[in-house]
SEGU-9049 format. One record per residue (C-alpha): x, y, z; residue number from 1. Coordinates in nm, 3 decimals, always signed. Each point is the difference from the previous one (the first is absolute). Last residue first. Layout:
N
X Y Z i
X Y Z NUM $
...
***
This chain:
292
X Y Z i
+1.723 -2.100 +2.070 292 $
+0.133 -0.295 -0.200 291 $
-0.216 -0.300 -0.081 290 $
-0.378 -0.029 -0.036 289 $
-0.019 -0.060 -0.375 288 $
-0.068 +0.366 -0.070 287 $
+0.301 +0.087 +0.213 286 $
+0.228 -0.217 -0.210 285 $
-0.155 +0.137 -0.320 284 $
+0.058 +0.357 +0.121 283 $
+0.363 -0.081 +0.081 282 $
+0.060 -0.116 -0.357 281 $
-0.172 +0.306 -0.150 280 $
+0.156 +0.276 +0.207 279 $
-0.165 +0.153 +0.309 278 $
+0.012 +0.374 +0.078 277 $
-0.141 +0.122 -0.330 276 $
-0.117 +0.348 +0.107 275 $
+0.352 +0.128 -0.066 274 $
-0.092 +0.075 -0.362 273 $
-0.175 +0.321 +0.103 272 $
-0.247 +0.041 -0.288 271 $
+0.161 -0.158 -0.308 270 $
-0.274 -0.246 -0.088 269 $
-0.073 +0.103 -0.361 268 $
+0.367 -0.006 -0.097 267 $
+0.024 -0.376 +0.059 266 $
-0.265 -0.069 -0.265 265 $
-0.282 -0.180 +0.175 264 $
-0.005 -0.364 -0.093 263 $
-0.215 -0.274 -0.146 262 $
+0.162 -0.288 -0.187 261 $
-0.191 -0.327 -0.023 260 $
+0.057 -0.318 +0.199 259 $
-0.221 +0.011 +0.309 258 $
-0.248 +0.274 -0.082 257 $
-0.012 -0.124 -0.360 256 $
-0.072 -0.351 +0.124 255 $
-0.305 +0.126 +0.191 254 $
-0.122 +0.219 -0.285 253 $
+0.018 -0.294 -0.239 252 $
+0.016 +0.031 -0.378 251 $
+0.303 +0.227 -0.034 250 $
+0.204 -0.216 +0.239 249 $
-0.111 -0.324 -0.168 248 $
+0.241 +0.000 -0.292 247 $
+0.298 +0.115 +0.207 246 $
-0.077 -0.268 +0.259 245 $
-0.024 -0.275 -0.265 244 $
+0.330 +0.102 -0.157 243 $
+0.161 +0.039 +0.343 242 $
-0.098 -0.335 +0.146 241 $
+0.332 -0.176 -0.073 240 $
+0.210 +0.291 +0.131 239 $
+0.063 -0.148 +0.345 238 $
+0.035 +0.133 +0.355 237 $
+0.043 -0.297 +0.233 236 $
-0.136 +0.065 +0.348 235 $
+0.208 -0.108 +0.296 234 $
-0.139 +0.037 +0.350 233 $
+0.168 +0.145 +0.308 232 $
-0.289 +0.230 +0.081 231 $
+0.195 +0.313 -0.090 230 $
+0.127 -0.169 -0.315 229 $
-0.354 -0.069 -0.124 228 $
-0.108 +0.361 +0.050 227 $
+0.311 +0.127 -0.177 226 $
-0.051 -0.233 -0.298 225 $
-0.364 +0.108 -0.030 224 $
+0.106 +0.366 -0.004 223 $
+0.272 -0.071 -0.254 222 $
-0.255 -0.165 -0.228 221 $
-0.237 +0.296 +0.035 220 $
+0.265 +0.265 -0.072 219 $
-0.052 +0.302 +0.223 218 $
+0.108 +0.355 -0.084 217 $
+0.237 +0.139 +0.262 216 $
-0.032 +0.335 +0.178 215 $
-0.339 -0.108 +0.132 214 $
-0.295 +0.207 -0.116 213 $
-0.175 +0.328 +0.076 212 $
-0.234 +0.159 -0.258 211 $
-0.111 +0.338 +0.132 210 $
-0.269 +0.251 -0.100 209 $
-0.018 +0.344 +0.161 208 $
+0.033 +0.136 +0.353 207 $
+0.265 -0.010 +0.271 206 $
-0.037 +0.100 +0.366 205 $
+0.374 -0.078 +0.021 204 $
-0.029 -0.216 +0.313 203 $
-0.317 -0.161 -0.135 202 $
+0.149 -0.077 -0.341 201 $
+0.305 -0.141 +0.179 200 $
-0.222 -0.228 +0.210 199 $
-0.163 -0.117 -0.323 198 $
+0.336 -0.107 -0.140 197 $
+0.091 -0.180 +0.322 196 $
-0.320 -0.202 -0.019 195 $
+0.062 -0.081 -0.366 194 $
+0.356 -0.115 +0.070 193 $
-0.129 -0.207 +0.293 192 $
-0.261 -0.166 -0.224 191 $
+0.247 -0.103 -0.269 190 $
-0.070 +0.161 -0.335 189 $
-0.026 -0.166 -0.339 188 $
+0.083 +0.095 -0.358 187 $
+0.028 -0.311 -0.213 186 $
+0.269 -0.108 -0.244 185 $
+0.005 -0.315 -0.213 184 $
+0.262 -0.247 -0.115 183 $
-0.187 -0.322 +0.068 182 $
+0.161 -0.327 +0.110 181 $
-0.314 -0.205 +0.065 180 $
-0.024 -0.178 +0.337 179 $
+0.090 -0.350 +0.118 178 $
-0.016 -0.190 +0.331 177 $
-0.357 +0.102 +0.091 176 $
-0.158 +0.057 +0.340 175 $
+0.219 +0.263 +0.167 174 $
+0.041 +0.232 -0.296 173 $
-0.368 -0.035 -0.090 172 $
-0.107 +0.111 +0.347 171 $
+0.231 +0.299 -0.020 170 $
-0.137 +0.087 -0.343 169 $
-0.356 -0.007 +0.129 168 $
+0.105 +0.196 +0.310 167 $
+0.140 +0.275 -0.228 166 $
-0.296 +0.016 -0.238 165 $
-0.252 +0.153 +0.239 164 $
-0.016 +0.018 +0.379 163 $
+0.269 +0.088 +0.254 162 $
+0.093 -0.212 +0.302 161 $
+0.365 +0.116 -0.007 160 $
+0.061 +0.256 -0.271 159 $
-0.116 +0.102 -0.345 158 $
-0.146 +0.301 -0.178 157 $
-0.049 -0.028 -0.377 156 $
+0.049 +0.342 -0.163 155 $
-0.072 +0.309 +0.208 154 $
-0.210 +0.294 -0.116 153 $
+0.006 +0.250 +0.289 152 $
-0.221 +0.309 -0.019 151 $
+0.081 +0.301 +0.216 150 $
-0.260 +0.269 +0.071 149 $
+0.080 +0.317 +0.193 148 $
-0.266 +0.202 +0.178 147 $
+0.090 +0.349 +0.122 146 $
+0.134 +0.148 -0.324 145 $
-0.261 -0.185 -0.206 144 $
-0.092 -0.356 -0.090 143 $
-0.362 -0.104 -0.045 142 $
+0.013 -0.051 -0.378 141 $
+0.274 -0.260 +0.055 140 $
-0.261 -0.201 +0.191 139 $
-0.212 -0.038 -0.313 138 $
+0.273 -0.106 -0.241 137 $
+0.152 -0.250 +0.240 136 $
-0.339 -0.162 +0.070 135 $
-0.060 -0.035 -0.373 134 $
+0.342 -0.162 -0.033 133 $
-0.070 -0.253 +0.276 132 $
-0.342 -0.091 -0.139 131 $
+0.145 -0.048 -0.349 130 $
+0.283 -0.220 +0.127 129 $
-0.223 -0.231 +0.203 128 $
-0.272 -0.007 -0.264 127 $
+0.267 -0.113 -0.245 126 $
+0.152 +0.154 -0.315 125 $
+0.166 +0.311 +0.139 124 $
+0.138 +0.262 -0.240 123 $
+0.244 +0.220 +0.190 122 $
+0.219 +0.209 -0.235 121 $
+0.368 -0.097 -0.004 120 $
+0.201 +0.324 +0.033 119 $
+0.215 -0.117 +0.292 118 $
+0.056 -0.334 -0.168 117 $
-0.169 -0.338 +0.046 116 $
+0.191 -0.281 -0.167 115 $
-0.141 -0.318 -0.154 114 $
-0.280 -0.251 +0.058 113 $
-0.333 +0.040 +0.173 112 $
-0.038 +0.376 -0.033 111 $
-0.339 +0.134 +0.112 110 $
+0.172 +0.301 +0.156 109 $
-0.236 +0.004 +0.299 108 $
+0.118 -0.352 +0.086 107 $
+0.320 +0.138 +0.156 106 $
-0.220 +0.062 +0.300 105 $
-0.158 +0.256 +0.233 104 $
+0.080 +0.049 +0.367 103 $
-0.130 +0.348 +0.073 102 $
+0.181 +0.238 +0.232 101 $
-0.204 +0.294 +0.131 100 $
+0.192 +0.286 +0.162 99 $
-0.081 +0.298 +0.223 98 $
-0.317 -0.123 +0.173 97 $
-0.226 +0.299 +0.072 96 $
-0.320 -0.192 +0.059 95 $
-0.158 +0.106 -0.331 94 $
+0.307 -0.131 -0.180 93 $
-0.010 -0.337 +0.175 92 $
-0.374 -0.031 -0.058 91 $
+0.048 +0.068 -0.370 90 $
+0.284 -0.251 -0.021 89 $
-0.205 -0.266 +0.175 88 $
-0.301 +0.052 -0.225 87 $
+0.217 -0.006 -0.314 86 $
+0.163 -0.324 +0.109 85 $
-0.338 -0.155 +0.080 84 $
-0.127 +0.083 -0.348 83 $
+0.301 -0.131 -0.192 82 $
+0.144 -0.322 +0.143 81 $
-0.305 -0.103 +0.204 80 $
-0.305 +0.089 -0.208 79 $
+0.191 -0.029 -0.328 78 $
+0.130 -0.348 +0.074 77 $
-0.341 -0.104 +0.138 76 $
-0.170 +0.099 -0.326 75 $
+0.216 -0.251 -0.190 74 $
-0.084 -0.285 +0.241 73 $
-0.272 -0.173 -0.201 72 $
+0.161 +0.044 -0.342 71 $
+0.299 -0.186 +0.137 70 $
+0.348 +0.094 +0.121 69 $
+0.190 -0.265 +0.193 68 $
+0.105 +0.121 +0.342 67 $
+0.349 +0.115 +0.093 66 $
-0.101 +0.364 +0.040 65 $
-0.275 +0.206 +0.162 64 $
+0.097 +0.302 +0.205 63 $
+0.154 +0.126 +0.323 62 $
+0.334 +0.178 -0.031 61 $
-0.098 +0.359 +0.076 60 $
+0.272 +0.181 +0.194 59 $
-0.168 +0.295 +0.174 58 $
+0.250 +0.256 +0.126 57 $
+0.011 +0.276 +0.262 56 $
-0.260 -0.158 +0.226 55 $
-0.202 +0.150 +0.287 54 $
-0.256 +0.147 -0.243 53 $
-0.104 -0.345 -0.123 52 $
-0.260 -0.045 +0.276 51 $
-0.168 -0.331 -0.081 50 $
-0.375 +0.011 -0.060 49 $
+0.036 -0.096 -0.367 48 $
+0.231 -0.283 +0.102 47 $
-0.298 -0.184 +0.152 46 $
-0.158 -0.073 -0.339 45 $
+0.138 -0.354 -0.010 44 $
+0.291 -0.139 -0.205 43 $
+0.204 +0.307 +0.091 42 $
+0.202 -0.150 +0.286 41 $
+0.252 +0.248 +0.140 40 $
+0.371 -0.009 +0.066 39 $
+0.217 +0.229 +0.213 38 $
+0.357 +0.107 -0.071 37 $
+0.219 +0.243 +0.191 36 $
+0.301 +0.143 -0.179 35 $
+0.251 +0.172 +0.225 34 $
+0.322 -0.027 -0.199 33 $
+0.198 -0.138 +0.293 32 $
-0.230 -0.298 +0.049 31 $
-0.009 -0.065 -0.374 30 $
+0.148 -0.343 -0.061 29 $
-0.193 -0.264 +0.191 28 $
-0.333 +0.175 +0.057 27 $
+0.013 +0.140 -0.352 26 $
+0.060 -0.340 -0.156 25 $
-0.271 -0.167 +0.207 24 $
-0.255 +0.263 -0.106 23 $
+0.105 -0.035 -0.364 22 $
-0.037 -0.377 +0.016 21 $
-0.349 +0.040 +0.149 20 $
-0.101 +0.225 -0.291 19 $
+0.159 -0.208 -0.276 18 $
-0.152 -0.326 +0.121 17 $
-0.342 +0.148 +0.076 16 $
-0.146 -0.086 +0.341 15 $
-0.141 +0.338 +0.103 14 $
-0.014 +0.146 -0.350 13 $
+0.033 +0.377 +0.008 12 $
+0.320 +0.138 +0.152 11 $
-0.027 +0.316 +0.211 10 $
+0.333 +0.177 +0.043 9 $
+0.096 +0.237 +0.282 8 $
+0.320 +0.186 -0.081 7 $
+0.173 +0.141 +0.306 6 $
+0.250 +0.283 -0.034 5 $
-0.243 +0.267 +0.126 4 $
-0.289 -0.165 +0.186 3 $
-0.282 -0.163 -0.192 2 $
-0.279 +0.173 -0.189 1 $
***
């Protein structure tokens, strides 16, 4: 174990967006709080020979996401998102690591439209969500007084150079002069807010299930307008497409992710509200390469 006052954290996923962003965040903001972050590649078998006993925390972010699910890659989701997670957690516990933090997903709830409450029972519908939930269930069985397990179920994570729906919307905002005027709400979390949240979990040696999100729900049309404004472009938000959009939202998973409602109830994310250090407008500026 590390010296008193120093938390040594091993992040899985050498080039992962969330893992590398967390390392940068800690190096920039946590000099006085004595958190030291190292990353490791777990794509090969080499990690099995790694000495975990020198770490206080393993933050497991590596996994499969952002690829289209098919019958051919179903087994891969379970091999990587479930089995590898269990292996890592077991090794961490056997090595005397104090805390294991697992990056799960909002997808474990299986909700595509609506509100997720504190008592909403997970019911995943995709291989991604099922594999994440099964991993959660198994690693929770490992926890005891000396080995704490924290599971983080973020909504859509965004930031500069991220993957997923955010860059698609940003591209749309800069290419097209019009966009539907939708009145939706989405839970999202800016990468720095997530990184700060995880640093608080580490400082507190916390355990349990967490659902961090930005303080503000995001409206898709407002997001597109903000992106356009930042780049000095004008996008016209119009209601003409709304009837078509409303009709197609329930028929298209992609459109539902863009225009449907999907939020965590505000009361579900009450752990240390100060973790949100960047507000929505500033987060969009930073995501587009402006600001800090």
